[in-house]
N, C-alpha and C positions, 0 to 999 in steps of 0.2 A: 135543729141545733146538729152540728156534725158533731159524730162520735170520734171521741178522741184516739180508736184501731184506727178510724181513716184518714186521721192525719198525720200519724205516725208512717202510715204506709205511704202516704203521698209524699210526707218529708224522705224518707227511704230511697224511694222513686225518682225524686230530688236530687239527691247525693248520688244515687249510681248515675245517674246521667253525665252530672257535672264531673264524675269521676273518667266515665267512657268519654268525653269532652278532651279534660284533660291527658288522658294516654292516648287519646288522637291528636292532639296537639303537640306532644312529647316523642311522639311517633314521626311525625311530620317532621318536627327539628333534625330529629336524628339523621332523617333520611336526608336532609338539603344539608348539614353539615356534613355527613359522607359524600355527600355529591361533590362537595365543594372543596374537599380533601382529595377527591379523585381527581377531579378537575383541576387543582393545583400541581396533582403528583403529576398529571402528564401533562402540563404548560412546563414543568419544569424537565421533566426529560427530553421534552421537546425543543427545548430551550438550547439543552446541553450536547444536542445532538447538531446543532446548526451552530454551536461554536467552536463543537470539533470540524463539522465540514472546513469554517474558517481555517482553522489550523490545518490541516489537511491540505488546502487550496494552498496556502504560504508554501508548504513543500515543495512546490513546483518551482518558487525563485528561489529558493535553497538548492534545489537541483539545477537550474539555471544555471546560477553563481559556481557552484563547485564545478561542475563539467565547464565552464567557460575558464576558470582558474584552472584546472591541471590539462589546458590544451594552450596550444598558440597564440598569438594574439591574432593571426592573421587569419584563424578563422572565429573566432569571437562573435560576430553578427550572424553566420549561419549558427550557431550552435543556441543561440539565444532564438534566431526565429523559429529551431526546430521547435523547442521548448514551449513558447507562445501558441505555437501551430498545435501540438500533439494536445495542448489543454483542450483546445477549441476543439477538433477533430474527434477528440476521447470521448467527453460528453456528449455531442451530438451524436453520435455514431450509440454511443451507450442508450440514447434513451433513443434511436430510432429500434432500436435491435436486441443490443447485449442485455438491458434491463429486463425487457421480456426472455432472453432466455435463459437469462441465472434464477429468477425469483418468477417467472410462470408456474403454471402446471405442468404434469408430467406430461413430457409430448413422445415419450420412446423409451422405456424399460429404465427410468431415472437415470439415464445419460444426460436428457438436456429437458429444461422447462417452453414452455412458449404461452404467451400470450395477447398476441399481435403485436402487432407496429405501433409503435408509438409509445405515449403513456395514456393511461388510461385510470381515472377513476375507481377505485375497486367498489361494489354492491356493498352498500350497508353503512356505507360515509366514508369518514375523512383517514380513519385511523388504519395504518400498514398492520395487514394481516402475519404479517413477519414479528418477534419478538412480541408476540401476546397483545397488539397496536398499543405499544408503550407511545410510539409517536406518530407524526401524521407519514401518511405515502410518499407526499413531495419532498419530507424530510428525509424517508428513506432511499428515495432515489438520487438525490442532491448527494447526500454521503457514499455513498456507494457511486455514483460517477466519478467523483475525486479519486476513488481505489482503482478505479478502470482507469486514467488519464494515468496514475504515475507507472504502471506495468511498462506501457509505450517507452516512458519516459528515460525506463533506465537503461531501455535499448538504447537510444539516444549516444549517450555517455561512451558503450564499446566502440560504438561505429564511426565515432567524431573523425573532424579530416580529413576524410576519403568518402565517402557515403553524398549519394548527389542527393539534394534536396527532393525533388517531386517522389522522385519512386521511396523513397524512406517512407515518407508521409503517407505516401497509398500503403505500403505492409503497416503504416503501423496502425491505420484507419480499419484494413480488416482485421488482422489480428485483436485489438480492440472491439470489435463488433462483434468476433464469434468466438476465436480460442480463447479468451479472458472468459466472457462468459459462461463457456460450457465447463470449464476446467471450477469455476466457482459455484455453479448451479451443483456439481459432483457432490460439495458439503456444506455449502452457507444455503444451496437451493434444496438441503435433504434429500442430496440422490445418493448413486451407490456407496459413495466412498463415505455418506456421513452414517449410511446403513453398515458399514463395516467395521467403526469404530473409528475412523479415523478422526482427531483432535487437529484442526489450528487456527487459534482463536481471531488472529489480526490478521493474518495472512504472510507468513514467513515463506513456503510454499504458494498460496491462492493467487497471492499478489507478488510477493519478490524473486522465489522460483519462477514464476511464469515471463517475467519479465528478463530472468536472467538465461531464462532455456534459449531465449530469443536472440540475446545481447550475442552468447556464444555462440548460434548458427550463423550471426553476422559478421563475426570476425573471421569465423572459416569463411564463409563463403566470399566476404572481399576480400582478404588475404588483408597484409599489415600494410603500416604507412611506409612511404618512399625513403631508404637508406636507413629503418630501426633496425634490420638486423642484415647482417652481413658476416664476415669472422668472426666476429662477437658483438655484442647488444648491443647498439648504440641509445643511450636515455636518451630522451626527448623529452627536455621540463615542459613543466605551463609555464604560463608567461605570468599570471598573476596570483602566487600564493595567501595574499589579504583575501583576493575577492574568493577565494577555496575555502578560507576556514569561514569567512560571513558566512557559505553556503553551508557547510555542516554545519554551524547554529542553528540557522534557519530551518535544515531541516531537523536538528535534535527537538526545538522548540515543537513544530511540526507535529513530531511524534508523539505529544504528550496528546493529544488531537486522533490520531490514528490509533493509537491502542486503545486508550481513554473511552472513547466513543466506542470503539468496538465493541464498550460492556453493552449497550444498546439500550443504556439507561441513566436519568442521573443520580444510582443509590452511592450514598455518600463514602460508606465502605468497601465496595466491590470497584468505583473507581478512584479511589485513596490510593488501593492497593498495587492498583497496577501502574498509578503513577511511580510509586517505589520502586516497584520492581524495574520498569521501564530506565527510570535516572539510572537505577545502582549499576547494571548491564550496560549500561552506554561509559557509565565510570569505569567500568572493569574491564571494559573493551579498548579504552585508551591505554590502560596500563597493560595492558595484555600485548598489545598492537606497540607502544614502545619496547618495553622489555625486550620482545621477540626482535624487532627491527635493530635494537644495541647490540643483540648475542650473534645474529647473522650476516648484519652490515656494517657492526661496528659505530656506527652512527646513530643520532638521534634523529629519525628523519620525520620531519613535518605531515609530509602526504600519508605514510603511513599511518600515522600516528591519527589522522583524520579519517582515516578509511575505518580503525579501529573503531573509533565510536559507530560508527555506522554499520560497521559489523556487527556490534554489541546490541546495539539497535534492532537489528535487522534480527536474528541470534534467539531476544526474547519473547518477539511480536506473535512467536507461532503459540507460547505457554505464559504471556503475563501474569495471566489471572489464576491459575492454578500451580505453578513453580513457587514452592516454597523461597525465600528470601533469599538465603544461603545459597542457593542452589542456583537461584538468579546470578549473582555476582560471578557465580563458578563459570556457568553457559557465558555471559558476557566476556570475563578473560578469556578462555577457551577461543569464542569469537574472534576476539582480538589477534590474538598469536595463530589461527587459523589466516586469515584473512592476510597477512605479511608471508606468509610460508604460500600462500595460494597464489599470491601475485607473482611471486618468484618464480614457482612454478610454469604457469601460466605463459612466461615470459621465456623462459628455455626453451619451452616446447614452441615458440613462432606463435603465438597467440595474441595479438597489437590489442591491448583493451588497454588507449589512454588514462580511462579513470579508476579503473579497477573494479568496474560495474559488475564481471563479473565474479569477479571472490570475493565483492560484498555481497552481492543480492542473492546467485542461485550458491558457492558453495556455503556461507552461512546459511543461508536460508534452509538449506537441506540441516545443517549442525541445529538448530534451533530448533526444525519440524521433529528430528530425529528426539532433542533433550526433556519435550514432552513425556515421550515415553518411556525415558530413563529416569525423569526425576522428580517428574510429577505424580501424587497419589494418586491412584483407580484409572492410570492409561497405561495402555500395554505399548510395546516397542514395534511388534511385528503389524497393525493399522498404521503406525507413522513411516514405515518403510514401502508398506503399500501403496498409501497417498504418495510420497514423494516417485518410485519409482511409475504413479501411471498419470501423473502430471507431467513427468519428463516424458513418456512414453507417446502423452499428444502432444505437448508444447515444442518440441525441438523440431519432430518428424516433421509438423506442419509447419513453423516457422523456416526452416533448411529448406523447403521445396516451394515453399512462397516467396524467400529472396533466392532461389537460383531461378525459379519462373521469371523473375523480375529481370533479373542478371541477363538472363539469356534473353529477352524480348527486346526490353526499352532498356535495359541498362541499369548498373546499379552505382558502380564506384566512376567516379569523374576520371580524366584523362590524366598522363604525367603533367602535362605543363598546369592545367587547372591546378593540381595539387598543390605543386612545388608555389604558383602565386599564392593560393591562400585559397578559401574557398569564401573569403569573404568578398573578394575583389571579380572571383570568377563566378559563382552563383550570384549573389545578390547585386555588384557593384557597387558597393561602398565599403568604407574600413571602418571598425568600432573604435580608434582613435587617429581620428583625422589630425592630418597635420602633423605626425611623427613618423620620420623614414623607416620604414620595416625593412629592414634587411634580409632576406630570402633566400638560404643555404639549403640544400641536399640533410 
């Protein structure tokens, strides 16, 4: 007969085994639940970055519409062709070398990165090392590639109506492949500017002024359009303001991906906040440009007001995640006012920018970058000034030298007769509006 003590000990042992088993099952369930939550968060972050990529991609349609609308009908095909080609060239060159230069390992004292030619899956799986692996390596590339192409598109509008097609595309390929990613590495690749405390959330300087400095160089090297400057400044009106307006709204729409995607996750609070600062700054930019144009020109100028919206967007891009709401409105309003003054000032200096790209992207990009140091808590003005000067010191001389070299060798500008006929016929042998008589005058 079994002892009651032995029976009790056996029962207690059984209960212990059961308890241990239950604890193990609970731990396994908890781990599975945690993994499921982690996977879901990764999927949500990755999906939002891909949606943001599509929004930024749509911005290239906005640039095409805006630039075409603000220039003459005889150059429309040329404008559209350049905008299509730049997306293709920018993405391919960024895949070949730009992405490696921008996000590769430090290759030379925090001045440039390098991870080899082309795209290669990082060791350890598909997640991107940047942003703590919040999305895949491939998502990181395609999102950043859309930014790279944007920098070259900015130049396209400034040099419109007199630049030869293939020399310009050669410049764009080199600039996007080499200059843009080096500038980006200095901050976003955690290079030397990052270590100095410089901050640029989504690219007021690293995208917009990179394009803006090249646009300024292009305008200087090319010279103005025929008949633009004489004893007086001759306005050369855009041929399609409805198209330009559509372009601005497409850009405004895409900017929610440009800034919202730069959160680099689907964090609801952070993305929502960036949406609000982006929207309010753009609206304030419209009002700033509208009021300033009314005071200066005594007329409500649509083209200035459209550029005011873009000025507000460029201005808030550097600090959309850190500038308080009321200051975001102020930054946008000031940017809208600045763009009007800048367009008029550049015109008086005989710097012919048909679409106002220099004023929108360079001047307001500088303002937005400095605004982080002025209005965002925990940021200082000196590192922002350093960043503006450093990027300008890289981009303008290189762009100017490259454009000058192209002009001196293969030629950069179309001849007089080609410019008067229009680049659609002289460069492409076709018209944008076939069947309509286009009267060409100086």
